[in-house]
N, C-alpha and C positions, 0 to 999 in steps of 0.2 A: 315672547320666549314660552317656551312648554314644561310646567311646574315637575319636577322628580315626580312626585306624587301621582300626577296624574296616570293611569293604567288601564288601559280598554280591556276587559273581558272577554271572549270569546264564544267560551263552554257559556250556555244559558242555563247548568245543574251540573252540583256536586254531588257526591256521594256520603258529603260531612264533612263542618267542619274546618276539620285537618287539612282534607280533600282540597280546599277551598284555599289552608294555607300554602300548603303545600307547592298548590300552583300558583299564587302571590307568589314564592321562595324564586321556584323553578325557573317562571319566567321573564326572572329580573337578573339570573345569576346571582339572588342572594346566598353570601353563605349561611347552613343554617346553625349553624356554631355560634353564629356572626349574625342575630336578627338586629337591621336597626328596628324594635319594638312601635317608637313613634310615629315610621311612615308607613308599615303595614298594618297598624293599627285600624289608620287613615283608608287603609285603602279596603282593609276589612267591611269598616262600619258603612264608605260609601258601598262597597258593593248590595250591605244588607239593605240598604234603601231605594237602589236602582229594581229590588227585587221586591219591593212595595211598591214603586210607583207603580213598576209592571204588573200589580195584582197574584203575585206569587202566593202559591201557601211558601210558610218557612218555618221549621221545626224549631222547635225549644230549645236544642240542642247549639244552634247556632245562634240563638243571644245570650246563651250560657260561651260560650269562645269568647265573643266580644265582651262580658264584664269581668272573663279573664284577661282581655291583653290590656283592659281598660287597665284594672287592678295592677300588671307589670308593669305598665305606662306610669301609674301616678309613684310607682315603686323609686323610680327615675327620679323624678320630677322631688319625694323628697329631701330636704337638704341631707348630706353627709357627716356624720361627725368626726371631727378631723384628732377629736383626742382620743379615738377606741384606736387601735393598733391593732383587732382583731380582722381581719378577711373575711366580709362578710359572702355571703352564696348571692350569687348571682338572681334573681329573680326570673330566669327565661330560663332558667338550666330545666323547670319544669315540663314546662313547654316546646323543647328543646328534644327530651327524649323524646316524650310522647310522636311526633314528628317523624323524627329517628324510626321509630318505632313502626309507625302507620308505614313508612317510606319502602320499610325490609316487608313490608306485610301486602302490602301493594307491587308488589314488585313477583313477590312467590306465586300473588294471584294472577299477575298477568301471563306468567310463563305456563300453569297447569290450564289458565285457558288458555294458548295456544297448544298445549299440547291436546290435550280434548277435543279441538278442530283438527287438529291434521293426524291423529294416530287414531284410527278402522273403533268402529266398535263394534267391539268384541261379547254376546251374552251363552251366557254358560247354562247347562243345560241339564238336568239329572239322567241317569239310566234310567231308557224304559224298562220295565221289570215283567212282565207276560204276567197275570194274575190264574189264566188259563192255564200255562203248560209248567205245572209243575215235578219238582224231580221226586216220586215218591221212590220208597225203599223195594228193594226185588223178593215176594217173600218165599223166608224159609223153602234153601231148598233147590229154588231155582237160580241160573247163572248163565250168563254173555260169556259170549265168544275171548270178550277184555277182561272179563276175568282170569279164566281160562291160562290165558294168555302170559298176568301175570300168576301164576298161582303156577304156569309152567318155567316161569323164571326166577321164582323161591327153590325149584327144586335143584334149577342149574346153579343156584348159589348156595345150597347148602352140600350139592353134591365137588364142589370147592374144585369148579373147572376153571380153566386158566384159558383167559382170552388169547390166542397170537395175536400176533399187530395185524399180519395179514390171513386170512382165514376160508378157505374153501372147501362147501359140505356140499356135497351130493349124495340125494338116497334114492336109491333106487328101489321101482317100481315096486319089484317083490321084498325087499325089506317090509312096505307097508301091506302088503297080502300077508307075510308069517305074520306082524304083528298081528295085523287082524284075525287070522285062525289062533294066534296065542291070547287073544282076550275071548274067545267065543269057545276055548278052551278051559280055560280059567275059570268063565264061566257057567259054563255047562258041569262044570266040579263043584262050586263052591256058590254057585246061585247070586252072589255080592263079593265083590274083590276092591280090596286100598289104591289107588291109582301110585301110590307111595313106597306099595308096597312092592309094589312089580316093578317098579323105579333099580330099586332095593338090588334086585336080577342084572341089571343091565353092566355093562363091562366098558363101554365109552357113551360120544355124547351123541352118534349115528345111534344109534338101539331108543337111547333116550327121545329124538327127533321122530322115528321109525314109529315109536308106542303112542308118541303125543298124537303126531295124526295119523294114525289109528284108530286112537277115541273119536278124536272130532268127525272121522270115516266113518263110523257109527252110528256118533250121532244125527247126521247128516242123514244117515241109511236108515235112521229111528230104530234099528236095530237093539239099540241102549240108555238106558234114563242117567241122566251124571246129578250127584245133588254134593250140595255144597255145605255144612253148616255155620264154617266163620268164613272170613275173610281171609285169604292164603294160605285156608286150610285143604285138609287133604281133601281126594277125589274117592264120592264111592260111586265104583261102577256097578252098573245092575237088568236084567237082558228084558226086554222089557216084555217079554212072555212068564216073565216072573212077577211083575206088578199084576197083571192083570186078576 
């Protein structure tokens, strides 16, 4: 006949005394809130003896747990005072709380371990910044085509030109030629002119576009120099020959 206290443990190692106790309880389907302390204590001590027989190193925490189990067991062996009506606390309560908490943390640990094995590893890398190609501010008086476009946009806003939903603008070649002649005449007369001042003489958007394209054409042909002292500011036009 097999003794109910006999138990064969197939796991050679445990993560600690609570892990061993939890295995003893779960393998025998014992209610964790109603632990047969005498049976579990005997099985726990038997396991420690087997470890010693196999010359396995036993951590001190296993012996601390064995003393705890023996203390709880001894409290059950003490005679009860039948004349005291107060309900005494169960000596197993502290141990049960530890086992319940350990069981929860173990399940959480197994969950994260499973996720770590199934979810692909991702590595974050900071953005690479080149140390050689640094953005340098433009020297005063030199502008780019992008800045010219921004200035032109500001001019359109100042004139409060309304943009229709659908618009088609066609600038004839002769309009640009006329604006080129207009700028050359102004520069010949005043040596230096303001783009904003010229815009005031324009009557419609087509004329403003023609003036802007004429400015770009003269810059392309290196017939005028364009200066801008501040962002989105006025454009100062001057003939190349006057700058020599």
